[in-house]
C-alpha positions as CSV (number, residue, x, y, z in Angstrom):
1,M,-15.8,4.9,45.2
2,N,-18.8,6.2,43.3
3,Y,-19.1,9.8,42.1
4,R,-22.1,12.0,41.8
5,K,-22.8,15.2,39.9
6,F,-23.1,18.2,42.2
7,G,-26.3,19.8,41.0
8,K,-26.0,21.6,37.7
9,T,-22.3,22.4,38.2
10,D,-19.4,20.6,36.5
11,L,-18.2,19.2,39.8
12,S,-18.1,15.4,40.1
13,V,-17.8,14.6,43.8
14,S,-17.2,11.4,45.6
15,E,-20.4,10.2,47.3
16,V,-18.4,10.0,50.5
17,G,-16.5,13.1,51.3
18,F,-14.2,14.2,54.1
19,G,-15.7,16.3,56.9
20,A,-12.7,18.3,58.2
21,W,-14.1,19.9,61.4
22,G,-12.4,17.4,63.6
23,I,-8.9,17.8,62.3
24,G,-9.1,21.5,63.3
25,G,-8.4,20.3,66.8
26,P,-9.5,21.8,70.1
27,A,-10.8,25.4,70.1
28,M,-12.9,27.4,72.5
29,A,-15.3,30.3,72.2
30,G,-15.0,31.7,75.7
31,D,-15.8,28.7,77.9
32,I,-17.7,26.8,75.2
33,P,-15.9,24.1,73.2
34,I,-16.2,24.4,69.4
35,G,-13.9,21.6,68.5
36,W,-13.7,17.8,68.9
37,G,-10.9,17.6,71.5
38,D,-7.2,16.8,71.0
39,V,-6.0,15.5,67.6
40,D,-2.6,14.8,66.3
41,D,-1.6,16.8,63.2
42,D,0.5,14.0,61.8
43,T,-2.4,11.6,62.0
44,S,-4.6,14.2,60.4
45,R,-2.2,14.5,57.5
46,K,-2.2,10.7,57.1
47,A,-6.0,10.7,57.2
48,L,-6.2,13.3,54.4
49,T,-3.7,11.4,52.2
50,R,-5.3,8.0,52.8
51,S,-8.8,9.5,52.0
52,L,-7.6,10.6,48.6
53,E,-6.0,7.2,47.9
54,L,-9.4,5.6,48.7
55,G,-11.1,7.8,46.1
56,I,-12.4,10.7,48.3
57,N,-12.0,13.8,46.3
58,F,-14.4,16.2,48.2
59,F,-13.0,17.9,51.4
60,D,-15.3,20.1,53.4
61,T,-13.9,22.6,55.9
62,A,-14.4,26.1,57.2
63,D,-12.3,29.1,58.3
64,F,-13.7,28.6,61.8
65,Y,-12.7,25.0,62.2
66,G,-9.8,25.1,64.6
67,L,-9.8,28.9,63.8
68,G,-8.1,28.2,60.5
69,H,-6.1,25.1,61.4
70,S,-8.2,22.7,59.4
71,E,-7.7,24.8,56.3
72,D,-4.0,25.0,57.0
73,L,-3.7,21.2,57.1
74,I,-5.7,20.7,53.9
75,G,-3.5,23.3,52.1
76,E,-0.4,21.7,53.4
77,V,-1.3,18.2,52.2
78,F,-3.0,19.0,48.9
79,G,-2.2,22.6,47.9
80,N,-3.6,23.3,44.4
81,N,-4.0,19.7,43.5
82,P,-6.6,19.7,40.6
83,E,-7.9,16.2,41.6
84,V,-9.1,17.6,45.0
85,I,-12.3,19.5,45.3
86,V,-12.3,21.8,48.4
87,A,-15.4,23.4,50.0
88,T,-15.0,25.9,52.8
89,K,-17.2,28.3,54.7
90,V,-17.3,31.9,55.9
91,G,-19.2,34.0,58.4
92,H,-18.3,32.9,62.0
93,R,-16.0,35.1,64.0
94,L,-14.8,35.5,67.6
95,K,-15.0,38.7,69.6
96,E,-12.0,39.8,71.8
97,D,-13.8,38.2,74.8
98,G,-13.9,34.9,72.9
99,S,-17.6,34.9,72.2
100,I,-19.0,33.9,68.8
101,F,-20.6,36.3,66.4
102,V,-21.5,36.2,62.7
103,D,-20.5,38.6,60.0
104,Y,-21.9,38.3,56.5
105,S,-20.9,41.8,55.3
106,K,-19.5,42.1,51.8
107,D,-16.2,43.5,53.0
108,Y,-15.7,40.7,55.5
109,I,-16.5,37.9,53.0
110,L,-14.1,39.4,50.4
111,K,-11.3,39.6,53.0
112,S,-12.0,36.2,54.5
113,C,-11.9,34.5,51.1
114,E,-8.4,35.8,50.7
115,G,-7.4,34.3,54.0
116,S,-8.9,30.9,53.1
117,L,-7.2,30.9,49.7
118,R,-3.9,31.6,51.4
119,R,-4.3,28.8,54.0
120,L,-5.6,26.3,51.5
121,K,-2.8,27.2,49.1
122,R,-5.3,27.3,46.2
123,E,-5.9,29.6,43.3
124,S,-9.7,29.1,43.6
125,I,-12.1,27.6,46.1
126,D,-14.3,25.1,44.4
127,Y,-17.4,25.6,46.6
128,Y,-17.7,28.5,49.0
129,Q,-20.4,28.5,51.6
130,L,-22.2,31.0,53.8
131,H,-21.8,29.4,57.3
132,T,-25.5,29.3,58.5
133,A,-26.5,32.8,57.2
134,K,-30.1,33.9,57.9
135,V,-32.7,35.3,55.4
136,S,-32.0,38.7,56.8
137,D,-28.3,38.3,55.9
138,L,-29.2,37.2,52.4
139,E,-31.6,40.1,51.9
140,S,-29.5,43.0,53.2
141,S,-25.9,42.2,54.3
142,G,-24.3,42.2,50.8
143,C,-23.2,38.5,51.1
144,V,-24.9,37.5,47.9
145,E,-23.2,40.3,46.0
146,A,-19.9,39.3,47.6
147,M,-20.3,35.7,46.5
148,E,-21.2,36.7,43.0
149,Q,-18.2,39.1,42.8
150,L,-15.8,36.3,44.0
151,K,-17.2,34.0,41.3
152,Q,-16.7,36.6,38.6
153,E,-13.2,37.2,39.8
154,G,-12.4,33.5,39.6
155,K,-11.6,33.2,43.4
156,I,-14.5,30.8,43.8
157,R,-16.1,28.5,41.3
158,Y,-19.5,27.9,42.9
159,W,-21.2,29.0,46.1
160,G,-24.1,28.1,48.4
161,I,-25.2,28.0,52.0
162,S,-24.8,25.7,55.0
163,L,-28.3,25.5,56.4
164,N,-29.3,25.7,60.1
165,T,-29.4,22.3,61.8
166,F,-32.9,22.6,63.3
167,D,-34.7,25.1,61.0
168,P,-33.2,24.9,57.5
169,F,-36.3,26.0,55.6
170,P,-36.4,29.8,55.4
171,E,-32.9,30.1,53.8
172,A,-33.4,27.2,51.5
173,D,-36.7,28.6,50.3
174,F,-35.1,32.0,49.8
175,M,-32.3,30.6,47.7
176,L,-34.6,28.4,45.6
177,N,-37.2,31.2,45.1
178,H,-34.6,33.6,43.9
179,N,-32.6,31.1,41.9
180,I,-29.3,32.0,43.5
181,G,-26.3,29.9,44.5
182,H,-25.5,26.3,43.5
183,G,-26.1,24.1,46.5
184,F,-27.0,23.5,50.1
185,Q,-25.2,21.8,53.0
186,L,-27.7,20.4,55.4
187,V,-28.0,17.8,58.2
188,L,-29.4,14.5,57.2
189,N,-29.2,11.2,59.1
190,I,-31.3,8.5,60.7
191,I,-32.0,10.7,63.7
192,N,-32.3,14.1,62.0
193,Q,-34.5,13.9,58.9
194,E,-35.7,17.5,59.2
195,A,-34.3,18.7,55.9
196,L,-35.4,15.7,53.8
197,S,-38.0,17.7,51.9
198,I,-35.3,20.2,50.9
199,V,-33.3,17.4,49.3
200,H,-36.2,16.6,47.0
201,K,-36.9,20.3,46.1
202,A,-33.2,21.0,45.5
203,Q,-32.8,18.0,43.3
204,K,-35.6,19.2,41.0
205,A,-34.1,22.7,40.9
206,G,-30.6,21.5,40.1
207,Y,-28.8,22.3,43.4
208,G,-26.1,20.1,44.8
209,I,-26.6,18.7,48.3
210,I,-23.9,18.0,50.9
211,A,-25.2,15.9,53.8
212,R,-23.3,16.6,57.0
213,M,-23.4,14.9,60.4
214,P,-24.3,11.5,59.0
215,L,-23.4,9.8,62.3
216,Q,-25.1,12.4,64.6
217,F,-22.1,13.1,66.8
218,G,-21.0,9.5,66.7
219,L,-24.3,8.1,68.0
220,L,-24.9,6.1,64.8
221,T,-21.5,4.3,64.9
222,G,-22.5,2.0,67.7
223,K,-19.3,2.8,69.7
224,F,-21.1,4.6,72.5
225,T,-22.6,3.0,75.6
226,K,-24.8,4.5,78.3
227,E,-21.7,5.0,80.3
228,T,-19.8,7.0,77.7
229,R,-18.7,10.5,78.8
230,F,-17.0,13.3,76.9
231,P,-14.1,15.6,77.9
232,Q,-14.8,19.2,78.7
233,D,-13.1,20.4,75.5
234,D,-15.5,18.3,73.3
235,H,-18.8,20.0,72.3
236,R,-20.6,16.7,72.8
237,V,-20.3,17.2,76.5
238,F,-23.4,19.4,76.4
239,R,-25.1,17.9,73.3
240,L,-25.1,14.4,74.6
241,P,-25.5,14.4,78.3
242,P,-26.1,11.1,80.0
243,D,-29.9,11.2,79.8
244,I,-30.1,12.1,76.1
245,L,-27.4,9.5,75.3
246,S,-29.3,6.8,77.1
247,N,-32.6,7.6,75.4
248,S,-30.9,7.7,72.0
249,L,-29.3,4.3,72.4
250,D,-32.7,2.8,73.4
251,L,-34.5,4.2,70.4
252,L,-31.9,3.1,68.0
253,E,-32.4,-0.5,69.0
254,Q,-35.3,-0.5,66.5
255,I,-33.0,0.2,63.6
256,W,-30.0,-2.1,64.2
257,P,-31.6,-5.4,63.1
258,L,-31.2,-4.0,59.5
259,T,-27.4,-4.3,59.9
260,Q,-27.8,-8.1,60.1
261,K,-30.2,-8.1,57.2
262,Y,-27.7,-6.4,54.9
263,G,-24.5,-7.7,56.6
264,I,-23.2,-4.2,57.3
265,S,-22.0,-2.3,60.3
266,K,-24.0,0.4,62.1
267,T,-21.9,3.1,60.5
268,E,-22.4,1.6,57.0
269,L,-26.2,1.5,57.6
270,A,-26.2,5.1,58.6
271,M,-24.3,6.1,55.4
272,S,-26.4,3.8,53.2
273,F,-29.6,5.4,54.4
274,I,-28.4,8.9,53.4
275,L,-27.1,7.8,50.1
276,S,-30.3,6.1,49.2
277,F,-31.7,9.5,48.3
278,E,-30.6,10.4,44.8
279,G,-30.7,14.1,45.5
280,V,-27.8,13.8,47.9
281,S,-24.5,14.6,46.1
282,T,-22.1,13.7,48.9
283,V,-22.1,12.8,52.5
284,I,-19.3,14.1,54.7
285,P,-18.6,12.0,57.9
286,G,-16.0,13.5,60.1
287,I,-12.7,11.8,59.5
288,K,-9.7,12.2,61.8
289,T,-7.6,9.0,61.2
290,P,-6.7,6.8,58.3
291,E,-8.7,4.0,59.9
292,Q,-11.8,6.2,59.9
293,A,-11.3,6.9,56.3
294,E,-11.2,3.2,55.6
295,L,-14.4,2.5,57.7
296,N,-16.4,5.4,56.0
297,T,-15.6,4.4,52.4
298,H,-16.7,0.7,52.5
299,G,-20.0,-1.2,52.9
300,I,-22.4,1.2,51.3
301,A,-25.5,-0.9,50.7
302,K,-28.5,-0.3,48.5
303,L,-31.4,-0.3,50.9
304,S,-34.8,-1.4,49.8
305,D,-37.5,1.2,49.5
306,E,-39.4,-0.6,52.3
307,D,-36.5,-0.5,54.7
308,R,-35.7,3.2,53.9
309,D,-39.4,4.1,54.4
310,F,-39.3,2.2,57.7
311,I,-36.5,4.4,59.0
312,C,-38.3,7.5,57.8
313,S,-41.5,6.4,59.5
314,L,-39.8,6.6,62.9
315,Y,-38.8,10.2,62.6
316,Q,-41.9,12.2,63.5
317,P,-43.1,10.1,66.4
318,Q,-39.8,9.3,68.0
319,F,-36.5,10.7,66.7
320,R,-37.6,14.3,66.2
321,D,-38.5,14.8,69.8
322,L,-35.1,13.4,70.8
323,L,-33.3,15.6,68.2
324,M,-34.8,18.8,69.6
325,R,-33.4,18.0,73.0
326,M,-29.8,18.0,71.4
327,K,-29.9,21.7,70.6
């Protein structure tokens, strides 16, 4: 495993991290699935343990994943282990009727941090993130003040923001222009390159970058066919309906010959593309089993500039239109 510095912080993070949304298990917001279907907690514990053995030291979760269950599992397996770097998020809540709303008020963030610390069994959260806050929240809700207070109190070490999937620019610009926070979490993969310019700006400014969704809901693993269907408690049931799935697989046929050139799998090509950008600190594939931990930590190849540029060249004319249909 290789390690990269997280911006200007003193965190040295594994270039492949552990995305812990999936181990939160099934969860619903009203009638909308917000999890990844059924998972087995014992398997999740083994996945966490095996990931650390393989050199993964960065684990990314949220208080909303499984409505706290993902944090519970990480706390149970690792506790206050100083070798483990934990990032979590705050801001998403459920109303009594089960619908989702966001809350970036100072009081809520301070209270929620205590809950995350308790579930994670940690004295301090290494990296605390606002879970897709908007510029209006950053300007007026007290969330920046809350994060700075938590840092001063030693309850968090560093903080940042998880940027919107489809329009990450306003909040990134606000943070950079005001020189606040220490990093960004953003979506970056072969299909979604929307935030690539932010990676370059953030690197120059000394911000760490967490790249999420490297496999675009599993599309980039090569395990789906045009006949693949998802259960009703899996959010991909509405993000990847049959027509979008079929179109995606057709477009990706242009990319896959590179796997033969480098002698790597489709998953490894997807991960290699993201890590070919120096500004990326870590990429966090979703990991639910020990086998997935093995697959996601091997076969990272150094792509030539020509091949990386080829993949980038397909974004605007083809992949971006497809991406916008996945909202």
